[in-house]
C-alpha positions as CSV (number, residue, x, y, z in Angstrom):
1,M,-12.9,12.8,-8.6
2,N,-14.9,14.4,-5.8
3,I,-13.5,16.9,-3.3
4,R,-13.8,14.5,-0.4
5,T,-11.6,11.9,-2.1
6,Q,-9.1,14.6,-3.0
7,T,-9.0,15.8,0.6
8,V,-8.5,12.3,2.0
9,L,-5.7,11.5,-0.6
10,S,-4.0,14.8,0.3
11,G,-4.1,14.0,4.0
12,I,-2.6,10.5,3.4
13,A,0.1,12.1,1.2
14,G,0.8,14.8,3.8
15,K,1.5,12.1,6.5
16,S,4.0,10.6,4.1
17,G,5.7,13.9,3.5
18,L,4.3,14.4,0.0
19,A,2.2,17.2,-1.5
20,I,-0.6,16.7,-4.1
21,H,-1.7,19.6,-6.3
22,Y,-4.8,19.2,-8.4
23,S,-5.3,21.1,-11.6
24,D,-5.5,19.8,-15.2
25,V,-2.7,17.5,-14.1
26,V,-2.3,15.9,-10.7
27,R,1.2,16.7,-9.4
28,I,2.7,14.7,-6.5
29,S,5.9,16.2,-5.1
30,G,8.1,15.7,-2.1
31,F,9.9,12.4,-2.9
32,Q,13.2,12.0,-1.2
33,D,14.7,9.6,-3.7
34,A,13.6,11.5,-6.8
35,P,13.9,15.3,-7.2
36,D,11.2,15.5,-9.8
37,S,7.5,15.3,-9.2
38,I,5.1,12.8,-10.6
39,E,2.4,14.0,-12.9
40,I,-0.8,12.1,-13.7
41,G,-3.2,13.3,-16.4
42,M,-6.8,14.0,-15.4
43,E,-8.2,12.6,-18.7
44,Q,-8.0,9.0,-17.2
45,P,-10.9,7.5,-15.3
46,D,-11.1,8.3,-11.6
47,S,-10.2,4.7,-10.6
48,E,-6.9,4.9,-12.5
49,I,-6.0,8.3,-11.0
50,I,-6.8,7.2,-7.4
51,H,-4.7,4.1,-7.8
52,A,-1.8,6.0,-9.4
53,I,-1.8,8.4,-6.5
54,L,-2.0,5.6,-3.9
55,Q,0.8,3.8,-5.6
56,A,3.0,6.9,-5.5
57,I,2.2,7.3,-1.8
58,G,2.9,3.6,-1.3
59,R,6.3,4.0,-3.0
60,A,7.2,6.7,-0.5
61,Q,6.1,4.7,2.5
62,V,7.6,1.3,1.5
63,T,11.3,1.0,2.3
64,G,13.8,-1.6,3.1
65,M,13.2,-5.3,3.2
66,P,9.8,-6.8,2.4
67,F,9.4,-8.0,6.0
68,K,11.5,-9.3,8.9
69,Y,12.2,-13.0,8.6
70,P,11.5,-15.2,11.6
71,W,14.4,-16.4,13.7
72,Y,14.3,-19.9,12.3
73,V,14.8,-18.7,8.7
74,N,18.0,-16.8,9.5
75,R,19.7,-19.5,11.5
76,P,22.5,-21.7,10.0
77,Y,21.3,-25.2,9.1
78,E,23.3,-28.3,9.6
79,N,21.2,-30.1,7.0
80,Q,22.4,-29.0,3.5
81,T,19.0,-29.6,1.9
82,A,17.1,-27.6,4.5
83,G,19.6,-24.7,4.2
84,D,19.2,-24.7,0.4
85,I,15.5,-24.6,0.7
86,V,15.5,-21.7,3.1
87,Y,18.1,-19.8,1.1
88,K,16.1,-20.2,-2.1
89,T,12.9,-19.2,-0.4
90,R,14.4,-16.0,1.0
91,R,16.0,-15.1,-2.3
92,M,12.7,-15.7,-4.2
93,L,10.8,-13.5,-1.7
94,R,13.4,-10.7,-2.1
95,I,13.0,-10.9,-5.9
96,K,9.2,-11.2,-6.1
97,C,8.3,-8.9,-3.3
98,D,10.3,-5.9,-4.5
99,R,9.5,-2.3,-3.7
100,K,7.2,-1.8,-6.7
101,W,5.1,-5.0,-5.8
102,R,4.8,-3.9,-2.1
103,A,3.7,-0.3,-3.2
104,D,1.1,-1.8,-5.5
105,L,-0.1,-4.1,-2.6
106,W,-0.2,-1.1,-0.3
107,A,-2.3,0.9,-2.8
108,L,-4.7,-2.0,-3.3
109,C,-5.1,-2.3,0.5
110,A,-5.7,1.5,0.9
111,F,-8.1,1.8,-2.0
112,P,-11.2,0.1,-0.4
113,M,-10.6,2.0,2.9
114,L,-11.1,5.3,1.1
115,G,-14.8,4.6,0.7
116,C,-14.6,4.6,-3.1
117,R,-16.2,1.2,-3.7
118,N,-17.4,1.9,-7.3
119,E,-14.0,3.2,-8.3
120,F,-12.3,0.2,-6.7
121,K,-14.7,-2.2,-8.6
122,D,-14.0,-0.3,-11.8
123,F,-10.3,-0.6,-11.3
124,L,-10.4,-4.3,-10.7
125,E,-12.6,-4.8,-13.8
126,R,-9.9,-2.9,-15.8
127,H,-7.0,-4.9,-14.3
128,P,-8.1,-8.5,-13.7
129,K,-4.5,-9.5,-13.0
130,K,-4.6,-7.6,-9.7
131,L,-7.3,-10.0,-8.5
132,I,-4.5,-12.4,-7.4
133,L,-3.7,-10.0,-4.6
134,M,-7.2,-9.8,-3.3
135,P,-6.8,-12.4,-0.5
136,L,-4.0,-10.2,0.9
137,V,-6.2,-7.1,0.5
138,I,-9.1,-8.8,2.3
139,L,-6.9,-9.9,5.2
140,A,-5.5,-6.3,5.6
141,F,-9.0,-4.9,5.4
142,L,-10.3,-7.3,8.0
143,K,-7.3,-6.7,10.3
144,Q,-7.9,-3.0,10.1
145,R,-11.6,-3.3,10.8
146,L,-11.1,-5.8,13.6
147,G,-8.5,-3.6,15.3
148,R,-10.8,-0.7,15.2
149,F,-13.7,-2.8,16.6
150,L,-11.5,-4.1,19.5
151,K,-10.3,-0.7,20.4
152,K,-13.8,0.7,20.9
153,P,-14.8,-1.2,24.1
154,F,-11.5,-0.2,25.8
155,R,-11.6,3.5,25.1
156,F,-12.6,4.3,28.6
157,L,-9.3,3.0,29.8
158,V,-7.4,5.6,27.8
159,A,-6.9,8.9,29.7
160,D,-8.3,11.9,27.9
161,S,-5.7,14.7,27.8
């Protein structure tokens, strides 16, 4: 793994309150829910190491419920069938979109934004089951790029301090 990627990953981890130390083993420390640090062996390919680091950072960032439900999902339903459908849908989302799944999705969304295209391609070739999440990753990538593009024309409105 090159120095630029290590620096970017350390910066992302620093914003999450984690510390990454690179040596013969990558050590990630600073987790609030676990006193021990995570160690990743350097004998793995770079794509696996980068994903493992991003997933650990994602685990530190992802908390609480998967997302806020819209108002019409949380309201009481007079129709028993509609109420059952909404209840089962919420329950299935809580089960399927658990913390590990959301951390994995966060890692896959952050991976292409690092600028490591070859490593990302190598990771997806090694893990073809992750391709099912690619539509969500593409949407997140487009949202980030579009947001950055739309902020550019209006920078003159922001006061420099």
